[in-house]
C-alpha positions in Angstrom: -2.5 -29.4 22.9 -2.3 -30.2 19.2 -4.7 -28.2 17.1 -5.3 -28.4 13.4 -7.6 -25.8 11.8 -8.6 -26.1 8.1 -9.9 -23.3 6.0 -10.4 -22.3 2.4 -13.2 -24.7 1.4 -16.3 -23.5 -0.5 -18.4 -23.9 -3.6 -16.6 -23.8 -7.0 -17.5 -24.6 -10.6 -15.9 -27.5 -12.4 -12.5 -26.5 -13.7 -12.1 -24.0 -10.9 -9.5 -23.8 -8.2 -9.4 -23.6 -4.4 -6.5 -23.3 -1.9 -7.0 -25.1 1.4 -5.0 -24.1 4.5 -4.2 -26.2 7.6 -3.0 -24.0 10.5 -1.4 -26.0 13.3 -0.1 -25.5 16.8 0.9 -27.5 19.9 3.7 -29.6 18.4 7.0 -29.3 16.6 5.6 -28.8 13.2 8.7 -29.3 11.1 9.4 -32.7 12.4 6.1 -34.3 11.2 4.6 -35.4 8.0 1.2 -33.8 7.3 -1.5 -35.2 5.1 -4.7 -34.0 3.5 -7.6 -36.5 3.4 -11.2 -36.3 2.2 -14.4 -38.1 2.8 -17.4 -37.9 0.4 -20.9 -38.9 1.5 -21.2 -42.7 1.7 -17.5 -43.2 1.0 -14.5 -44.1 3.1 -12.0 -41.4 4.0 -9.1 -41.4 1.6 -5.7 -39.8 1.6 -5.4 -37.1 -1.0 -1.8 -36.0 -0.5 1.0 -36.1 2.1 4.1 -34.0 2.6 7.0 -35.3 4.6 9.5 -33.5 6.8 11.4 -32.6 3.6 9.0 -30.4 1.6 10.4 -32.0 -1.5 9.1 -35.4 -0.5 5.4 -35.6 -1.3 2.9 -38.2 -2.5 -0.5 -38.0 -4.1 -3.5 -40.1 -4.8 -3.7 -41.1 -8.4 -7.0 -39.3 -8.8 -5.5 -35.9 -8.0 -2.0 -36.2 -9.5 -1.2 -33.3 -11.8 -4.1 -31.2 -10.4 -3.4 -30.8 -6.6 -0.2 -29.6 -5.0 0.6 -29.9 -1.3 3.1 -27.5 0.3 4.2 -26.5 3.8 5.5 -23.3 5.4 7.5 -24.2 8.5 7.7 -20.5 9.5 3.9 -20.4 9.8 3.3 -24.0 10.9 0.8 -24.3 8.0 0.2 -26.8 5.2 -1.6 -25.9 2.0 -3.4 -27.8 -0.7 -3.7 -26.1 -4.0 -6.5 -27.7 -6.0 -6.8 -26.9 -9.7 -9.1 -28.2 -12.4 -11.6 -29.3 -9.8 -14.1 -32.0 -10.8 -17.5 -32.8 -9.2 -16.0 -36.1 -7.9 -13.6 -33.9 -5.7 -16.7 -32.9 -3.7 -16.0 -34.0 -0.1 -15.1 -32.8 3.4 -11.3 -32.2 3.4 -9.3 -32.9 6.6 -5.7 -32.3 7.5 -4.0 -34.8 9.8 -0.7 -35.6 11.5 -0.7 -39.4 11.0 2.1 -40.0 13.6 0.1 -38.2 16.3 -3.4 -39.5 15.1 -4.6 -35.9 15.2 -7.3 -34.5 12.9 -8.8 -31.1 12.1 -12.5 -30.5 12.0 -12.6 -30.5 8.2 -13.7 -28.0 5.5 -16.3 -28.6 2.9 -15.4 -28.5 -0.8 -18.3 -28.6 -3.3 -17.7 -28.7 -7.0 -20.8 -28.0 -8.9 -22.2 -25.9 -11.7 
């Protein structure tokens, strides 16, 4: 059974940082790309970042380039999203996903507000 569990969300002031984690189980982790997505109230879910089987191969939404970094630890079956210089428009529920398996976590709330 595939499981994805996000953690690390919270309330942070503009300009602050958060590190999200996505702990996974139930599949061969190092053979799949993993993505982080977000959905703000009233908006469609969008992909924020994705990391492919090779950790050196990543892709980011234009809105987060230079501020967010996705990484993976294949020894821990975990993907991370380091978010720096957060802006109010980054406020959303953040989800991790295995696109090839159409599996999603339950999400973690990130709120950027003063």
